[in-house]
N, C-alpha and C positions, 0 to 999 in steps of 0.2 A: 168550118173546121171545128170550132168549139161545139157545134151541135152534134157532130159525129162522135166526138170524144164523150160527150154527155150520155149519148145513147149507149156507147160501148160500156161505160161504167155501170149503167143501169142493168145491162144484160149480164155483166160479170157478177154483180151483187145478187142478181136473181138466181144465177147458176149456183153460187155459193149457198144461198139461202135454201135452194132446193136440194142440196146434198143430203144424203141419208145419214142422220146422226141419231138413229134409234137402235144401234147395235148394242148387244150386251156381252160383256166379257165375264165368264165364269171361270174361276181358278181354284186350285187346291195346293196348299203348301204341305209337303210331306218330307219325312226324314229320308235321306239318301240310303241309310243302312237298312232300316226295317220297314219302310213305307208307312210308319205311324204318322198321324196328322200332327202338324205343329200349329198351335194356337198362339196368338199374340204377335204374329209377324206383321210388320208394317209394310204396306205396298203403296208405292207412289208411282204415278205416271209422270215421268219427267217432262217439264216444260208445259204441263197442262194444269198443274195445281190440284189434281185429283188425288185423294188419299183414302185408304181404308185399312182395316185390321182384320186378320184372319180369325175365324170363329173357332169354337172348341173342336170342331171336326176338321179344322184346317182350311175350310172353304172361304172364299171371298168373291165379291162381284163388283163390277162397274157397269152402270147403265148410261144410256144416251151417248154412246161413243160413235164418233164418225169412223167410217171405214178407212183403212190405211195402216201405216206402220206406227207402232207406239213402242216406247221403251219403258220397262218396269224396273223400279229399284226396290228390292226386297231386303229388308233388314230384320234381324232377330237378336235378342240380347245374348244368345249363346251360339250364334252362327256368324260366319263371314258374310258381309253384305254382298249381294249378287245382283247383277244387271242382266235382264232378259229382254230381247227384242222379239215382238210378236206382230203378225199381220192380222188386222181385224177385217173380216169379210163376213158381215152378218153376225149372227150370234156365234161366239167363239169360246171354246173350252181349252184350258191349258193346265197341265200338272207341272209344278215346279218343285225340284228337289233341293234341299239345303243340307249341308253337313252339320247336323245338330250335335254330334258327339265331339266335334271340334278339337282336333289334336292341337291346333295352334293355341287354344285356350290353356291347355295343360302346359304348353311350352312357356307361356308367359308366367306361369306359376312356378317355374323351375327354381327360382331363387328363393321361394318361400315354401309353400306346402307342396313338395314334390310328390307326384304320383308314385306309389310303391310298385315293385315288381310282383309282389304276392300280397294276398289278403290275410292269410292265416299264419304265415311264418314270422319269425323274429327278423326284422329288417331295420337297419340304422343307416342314416344318410348324413354324410359330412356336409356342412354348410360351405358356401363359396368362401366365406371369410376364413374358415378353418383350413381350407385348401391353400388359400393365399398365404396364411401364416406358416404352412408347412412346405412352401415352395422350395426352400433350400434343403429339404430333407428327403428321405426315401418314402416310397409308398407305405412300407410297414410302419415307419415313424408317424406318418399322418393318420393311419388307422388306429393307432394306440389310443386316440382320443375316445374311442368307442368302448363301452364296457363289454368285457368278454373277449376283447382282441388284444393280444400281446405279440411279442416278437421273439424269433429265434435268431440270434446275432452271431456273426463271425466278426468281431470288432465293431467299429462304429459305422462302417459303410456297407457291409453286407447284411441286409436285414430282410428276414422272411416273416410274413404275417403268420400268426397262430390264432385260430378261432376256436374258442372253448376247448383248448388243450390239444388241438390237432393241426398239422401243418403239411407242407409238401404237396404231393399229388392229391391229397384229400381236399385241397382248396383249388377251386377253379377261378381263374382270373379272366374276365371278359373285357377286352379292350376294344371299344368302339364296335361292339357286337362280334368280335373275333376272339375265339378262345385261344389264349396264349399257349404256344408250344415252345418252351425255352429251357428244357432240361430242369424242370422244377423239382425233380426228385433229389437233387443234391442238397445237403444241409447248408452248404456254403454257396448255393446258387440263388442269388437274389432275383426277383422279378425284373425283367428287362422292359420296364415301362417308365415313361417320363410323366411324373405326377402333374407337371405343368400343362400337359396337352389335354387334360380332362378337368372340367369344372363341375362335374356331377359324379360323385363317387358314393356308392352304397355297399353295404355288407349284408348279405342274406345268410343267416346262421342256420346251417343244416342243408339237407338235400331237397328242400321243398321246391326250389326252382328247377325242376327236372327238365324244363325246356332247354337249359344250357348244358346239362350233362348229368347222367345218373350217378357218376362216381364222385360227386362233390359231397363226400360224407361230412366234411367240416363246414363247408359253406361256399358261397359264391361272392366274389368281389366284382362289382359291375362298375366299369369306368366308361364315361361317356362325355363327349364335348357338349357344351350347351347348344341346344337346337337353335337354328337360325330362322328368324321370323321373316316372312315374305314381305319385304319392304325395300325401297330404294335407300340404301344406307352404306356408309363406310365408317368402320370403327375398329379400334384396336386397344391393346393394353401391353404395357411393358413393366417388368418388375425386376428390381435389383436387390439382391440379398448379400450382405457382408457378414462374415462370421469371425470371431476372435480365435476360437479353437479350430485350428487348421489354417488360420491366417489367409482366408480366401473367401469365396462366395460363389454365387451363380447369377446369371442374368437370363431372363426369358422374355420373349416378345411374340405377339400374335397380331394379325391384321385380317379383317374380314370385309369382303365386299358382297353385298346382297342386292337383289333386284326384286321389284314387285312381282315380276313374272315367276319368281321362285328359284331363279338361277342364283348360285352363290359360289364363292371361292374363298378359302381360308388357308393362310399359311402360318406356321408357328415354328419357333426355334428356341433352343436353350443351350446354355453352356455352363458347366460347373468345374471348379478347380479348387482343391484344398491340398495343403501340405500335410505333414505329420500331425496327427491329433495328439492331445496331451491329457494325461491323467493329472490329478492334483499335484503329484510329486515328481513326475518325470515325463519325458517325451515317449510317445508310443511309436517307436521307430518303424518306418516303412508302412505307414497307414494312410498315405495320401490317396487321392482319387482324382481322375480326370474323366469327365462325362459330357456327352453332347447328344442332342436329339433334334430332329426336324420332322415336321409332318405337313402334308398338303392334302386339303380336302376340297373337292369340287363336285357340284351336283346340281340337280334341279328338283325342287319339291313342289308338286302341284297336288291338288286334292285328289284327282282321279289317278294320277300315276307320278312316278318320280324315279330318279336314279342317283347314284352317288359313287364316286371313285375316291379312294383314300390310300395314302401311302405314308409310312413313317419309318424312320431309321433311328436307331438308338445304339450308342457305343459307350462302353465304360471300361476304364483301365483302373484296377483297384489293387493297391498294395496289401499284402498279407503281413501282419505283424511279424517282424523279424525274430523276435524272441519266442514266437510260437512254433518256429520251424525246428523241431527237435531232431537230433541225429540218432538217438536210441532211447531205450526205456529208462536208462539212468538220467538222461536229460529231463525226461518227464517227471521222474521222482524228485529231482532237485527243484524243478520249476514249481511243482505243487507245494513243496515244503518251504519255498523261499518267498519273501515279501517283495523282492525287487527283481525285475526281469533280468535275464542273462545278457541282453543286448540293449543298451541305451546310447543312441548317437545324438549328435546335434540336429536341430530342426532342419528339414530340407523339403523342397517340393519334388525332389526326385523320387521316382517309383522304381525299385529294383527287385530282383528275385528275393523271395517268392512273390508272385503277383498273378492276377488274372486279367485277361483281355477278352471282352465279349461284345459281339455286334449282333444286332437283330434287325432284319428287314421284314416289314409287314405291308402287304398290299391287299386291297379289297375292292370288289365291284359288287354293287347292290342295285336291284331293281324291284319296284313294287307297283302294283296296279289294283285299283278298287273296282268292284263290280256292284252295280245297283241291286239292292235288296238281297245281297249275298255276303260279301265280305272283302277281305284284302289278301292278295297273294304276294309273296315275297320270294325272291331268288337271290342267292349270294354265293360268290366264289371268293375265297381268300387264299393267300400264299404267304408263307413265312420261311425265312431262312435264318437260322441261329448258328453262329460260329463261336466256339469257345476254345480259348488257349489258356492253359495253366502252366506257369513257368516255375520250375524248381531251382534250387541253388545247385548249379552244376559247374564242373571245371573242364578245362581242355577245349577241344573243338566243338563240343556240344553245349558250351556255356550259355549261348543265346538261343538254344533250341527249346521249343515247348515240350514239356513232359506229357501233356495231354492236349490232343488236337481233335476236337469233335465238330462235325458239320451236320446239322439237323435241318432237313428240308421237309416242309409240310404243305400239302394241297388239300383244301376242303371245299365241298359244295354242300349247301344246305338250302332247303326250301320249306316254306310253311304256308298254310292257309288259315286265316283267322275268320271265323264265322261270327258275325255280330248283328245279323239281321233281326234277331228276336230280342226285344228289350229285356234286359236283366240277365241275359245268357251270353257269355263269351266262350267260344270253343275254338281251340287252335290245334291243328295237327301238323306234324312236320317230319322231315326225314333228313338224314345227314350221311354223307360219304366222305371218307378221309383216307389219304395215302401219305405215309411218312417214311422217310428213309434216313438212316444215320450212317455216316461214314467216319470211322475212327482211323485217322492217319497212322499207318504203321511205321512211318519214317521218323518217329520221335526218339528212337533208341531205347524206349522204355516199354515194358509189357503193357498192352492196352487194358485199361480198367473196364471200359465198356466196349463191346464188339460192334461190328457192322450189323445192321438189322433193317428189315422192312416191316412196316406195321400197317395193317389195314383195319379201318373202323367203319362200321355201319350202324346207324341208329334210327329208330322210329319212336315217336312220342305223340301223346295226345294230352292236353291239359284243358281244364274248363273251370269256369267260375259262374255260379248261379246265385242270383239274389232271391232268397226264399221270401223275404219281405223287405220292408225299409230298414230293418235292424239286423237281419241275419244274412250272411253271405257264406256260401259253401264253395270250397276249393277241392279239386281232385285232379290226379294225373297219373298216367302210366307211361313207362318207357322200356324199350328193349335195346340193348347194345351188344353188338358182336365185335370182337377184337381178335385179330390174328397177328402174332409176332413171329417173324421168320428170321433167324439169326445164323451167322457163320462165326464160330468162336473157337479159338485155340485154348486148350486146357493142358497144363502140365500133367503128365501121367500120374505123378505122385499125388497131386491135388485131386485128380479125377477118382483115384482109388480111395484116398483118404475120406472123401465125402460119400462114398458108396455109389457113385454114379455108374461105375462099371457094372453094377447089378441092375440098377433101375433104368439106365438110359443107354445100354449097349447098342441099341438099334439106331442111334443118331450119329454114331461115329462114321465119318466119311473117309478119314485117312489116318493111319497110325504112323507117326514120324519118329517113333522110338521114345524120345524124352517128352514128346507132347503129342496131342491128338487134335485133329481138326474135326469139329462137330457141327451139326446142323439142327439145333433145337427149334422146333416149330410148335407153338402153343395156341390153342383156340379157347376163347372165353365167351360164354353166353351169360350176359348179366341182365337182370330185371330190376326195375325200380318203380316205386309207386308212392303216392302221397295223398293224404286226405286230411282236411282241416276245415275250420270254420272261423269266421270273424263275427262277433256280436257287438254291435254298437249300442252300448247301454244307454248313452245319451250323446249329445253332441261333443262331449269332452272325454268320456270314459269308454274304453274299448277292451274287449276280452278276445284273445286269440288262442287257438289250440291247433297243433299240427302233429301228425304222425307221418314219418317218412321211412320207407324201406329202400335202401340203396346198396348197390354192389360196385366194387372197384377192382379191376384187374390189376395184378402186380405190375409195377413199372420196370423198365430195363435194369435199373440199378439194383432193385430188390432181387431180380432173377440172376443177373449175369456178373455183378461186381466180383472181381477176382484179382486182388493185388493191392499194391501200395497206392493210396490216394494221396498224391504229393501235397496238394494245397491243404488237406486235412491232417497230414503227417500221421497217417494210420493205415493199417491194412483192412480193407473192407471185403467181406465175403457174402455174396448173394446165395440163393438157393433155388435150383431149378424145380423144386417140388412145390413152389408157392401156389396157393389157390386164391381165388378172388375173396376179398373182404366182403362181409355182409353186415350192414349196419341197420339197426332198428332204433329209431330215435323218437322220443316223445318230448315235445316242448310246448310251453304255454307262456302267455304273458298277459298281465293286467296293466293297462296303460291309462294315464290321464294327461291331457294336454289342455291347458288353459292359460289365459294371460297372467293369472296370479301364481299358480304353481302347477307342477306336473310331476309324474313319476312313472317308472316302469319296473315291474318285478317279473323276471323271466327265468323260471327254473327249467331244467332239462335233464334227461337221462338218455344215454346213448350206449346200447349194448352192441358190441362188434364181435362177430364170429370170425375166426381166422385173421385176427388183427396182426399186422406186420409191424415189427419194431426192430430198430437197430440199437445194439447195446454192446459194451465192452465185454469180451469173453476170455481174454488172455493175452499172451505175447508171442510174437513169432520172430525168429532170427533170420535176417537177410544178410547179403554181402555188405549192406550199408549199416548194419547194426540191428538192434532189437526194437521192434515197434509194437504198440498195442494193436490187438486184433478186435475189430468191431464186426459182429456177425448179425445178419438178418435172421429172424425166426418168426414163427406164427404161433399165436395163442388166442384165447378168448379174453376179451377185455370189457370192462364197464367203466364209463365215464359219466359222472353226474355232477351238477353244480348249479350255480345261480348267477345271473347278471342283474344288477339293480342300479337304478339311477333316480335322482331326485333333483328338482330345481325349484327355487322359490324367488319370485320377484317381490322383495320386501317393500320397496318403494319404486317409483318410476325410474330411479337412478341406480338402485342397488339390487344385485341378484347373486344368489349362491347356487352352486352346482355340486352334487355329490355322486360319486360312482363307486361301485363295489363289484368285484368279480372273484369267484372262487370255483375251482374245479378239482375233483378228486378222481384220479385214474388208477384202476386196479387190474392186475393180471388175475382174472378170476380162476384160472387153473391152478395157480400156485399161491393165490391170496397174497401177492406181494405188490408193492407200488410200481407203476409204470415209470419209465425214465422220461425226462424232459417234459414234465407236466408243470405249467406255470404256477408260481406261488400266488396265494391270495393277495389282492392289492386293493387299496382304498385311496381314492383321489377326491380332494375337496378344493373348491375355488370360490373366491368372492370377486365380483366385478362391479366397478363403478363406471357409469356412463353418463354423459351430459351432451345432448345434441346441440345445445346452445353454445357449447365451447368447442366449436369446430369438430363435432362428433367425437369428442374426447372419450377415451376408454382406458382404464387401467385395471389389471386383473392380477391377483396373487393366487398361485396354485401350490397345493401341498400334496405330495404323493408318498404313501407309505406302502412298501412291499414287504410282506411277511417272510420269514424264513420258511423254506420248503421243508417240512418235517417228514414227508413221506418220499422216500427215494430207494432205489435198489441197493443191495449190499455191494460194498466195494470188493475188489478182486485181489487175490494174491498173485504176485509175479516174481519171477526169478531175476535178481539184479546181478548182472555180470560183474559189476564193480564190487559189490559186497559179497558175491558168491553165496547168496542165500535168498530164500523167499522173503519178500517184504510185502506189506499191505499197501496197495496203491489206491489212495483215496480219490479215485477218479469220479465217483458219484456223489461224494459229500457236498451238499449245497453250501453256499456262503451265508453269512449272517443277514438278518433283516436290515433294511436301510430306509432312510427318509430323505426326500429331496424337495427343494423349494424352487419355484420358477415364477417369474414376473413378466408381464407383457403390457405394453402401453402403445396407443396409436391415436392419431388424429387425422382429419381430412381437411384439405385446403382447396380453394378455388384458384386455378391458374387461368383457364379459359372458360371451361364449363363448370357447373356446380360440383364441388367436391371431387374434382378429377385427379387430385393428388393425395395419396395416403402415405403418411410417414409413421413407421412403427419401430419400436425398440423392445427387445425381449432378452431375457437371460434364463438359461436352464442350469440346473445344479448350482443355484445361486450361492450357496455356502461353500462351494468347492469341496464337497464331501467325498471321502474315500469310500468306495463301495464296489462290490462285484455282484453281477446278476447271474442267477442260476441258469438262465437260458442264453448266456453269452458263452460261446465255445472257447473264447480266449480268457475266461475267468481263471484258468489254471496258471496263467502266466503273468497277467497284469490287472491292475485296477481298471475300472471303467472310466469313461470320459469325465474330465473335470468341468469347471465352469465354462460356459459358452455364451458370450454376449453377441447378439446379432442385430443388425439394422436392416430394415426393408423400406424400399421406395416403390410405390405402385402408382403408375400414371395411366389413366384412362383417356383415350382420345377418339 
């Protein structure tokens, strides 16, 4: 028996020895996008101990291989490691594609050097730390940290961003790649977004990013959640903010589960509650806020393809300062001439008339697929539903009924293809289709300010970026947008004739009801936009950018159709059916330096706008409720120019100073008079001390000086029923300059993981200064907010 076993072993060893192990594997490592060879890739045959590196031409080889199945492990410093199974049968050749452009690499950098959306335009990015410190504030308040960005306020809780002097429909807000549709045309309509749902926020100044919309004459605000890396992980963050002014705070929490397969799910929620805010000397009665938001994100991200589903809900209930609710023009005259508001009540968390209640639903489905040697195709559908109620002070059976009830529903489909197969050239083409309908509830018992309408949008665009060499990059883009707005609107016959519509628009009258007319205004707008710019990298630290952008914006429904008393604004607003599209020609440049020691940015701009639409006070109108100021929309030609500048210096490893300055001048070029609501020049300086050895201790002192706006339109004369004579209503006169101090400090501690708990304390308006801001619509009635001390707790898990 032992003899037979011995013979069997010899035969087996002979067979093994005789196996053909002279096969050769020839391979080539190439870029998935453009088929260019990748050198320096390491190729291992797992379990065999064989290893080699790809040559300059991307090729590699293994000799003296046995036939059979082998597994290759391919790694590259700028690529995801890839495992490939091959069958060796004689001499074998294999081409292996790696993702060399590696989007995941950019995602890892998101907390540091975030890739910009444009090369040639002025773009500023908020750090994650800045967003965390603004968690209890609005989006507009968070963006004020950027030079050239200010806010148009209605009190302390309704805050609209202003970019280089422009606001409203001229600013596009992109929330998780969805363009927000939330009645942004109203001055007291704040963006319906939860700043806590997005950890990556950037501002593109001007219409250079025409991929998002050609009508973004002022700029684009891009809000995105942090990308989720493909790995098996479970993590989250909770933050609690407490505020002394308003005697409340907010809480937000998020939890993310991700898998190595690319599948992920993320949930986030937040809640905010504040009572009446306080000026240094009195309560700002009825200025509380109640706000909540939730979002759910689920998807799968693979290299070749991926999908995502996203839903968010945001609701806010905001009190309108009781003292700002005037009953007639004499109330406004008294309020402007008085240092003390007409209504000051005890502090309360209750929100009563007048107030707003707004809810916003957003849903998105997104799919992408990559094609070898070609590019990436993306398809997206999104849905939004925005509901707005505005409650006036009313009596009787209608006391609890809204004076304004608008329901805005939007459906959008967009698709694009990004061609990146050629190294140094990125080209993207895309198309957009959108349908929007607005329903103005007629059962409010009040004449509808905005009518029912249907709106159709269609857009085509192409953008490209080309690297001329290692230092020069060229950007260019073209876009066409078509918009049709189809409305059904009632006009009082007297108003129709007063504005001359009986001559210009007699053909749109559907029905004559005697005292009023039912009309059907239908307007088509064909808008073209283009951009051209360059980025020159002087060296690794210094950059020069230049951009020219031509953009057109169709008038919004408010500018066309407003006709009546706007209760939350306590004024009569009048649109104009004759409005044309605005046409903006903007030149901007910037010289930037970024280094560990110091850095700066100097960014001048000039923006010439033909058919510029503005809203300004024009007189007084008497109603059954009294006399109210009339604000009318009109068109003119305008020029805005200015400069944004910033400078930082790291004096030592512990001490840093930051300086920011912004100035803009706006002029009606037809009458050579100043434009209304142009922000005053402002100068902000801060000094920060940090020590990583003291639990990442940080303390910062900030000084902000806002100059008095010396350029403003003339005031108007109005008839005072009480005085029975014309009086000068100083409705345009700006308040005086003011200076504010703020302090912020924080430190990190270890509970379970390293530095997983951050504790911060800050104070704004540290000296409790009395001041009024030119861009706060409640400056006629009250001082701005006084000192606010807030504490934040951030726990990462």
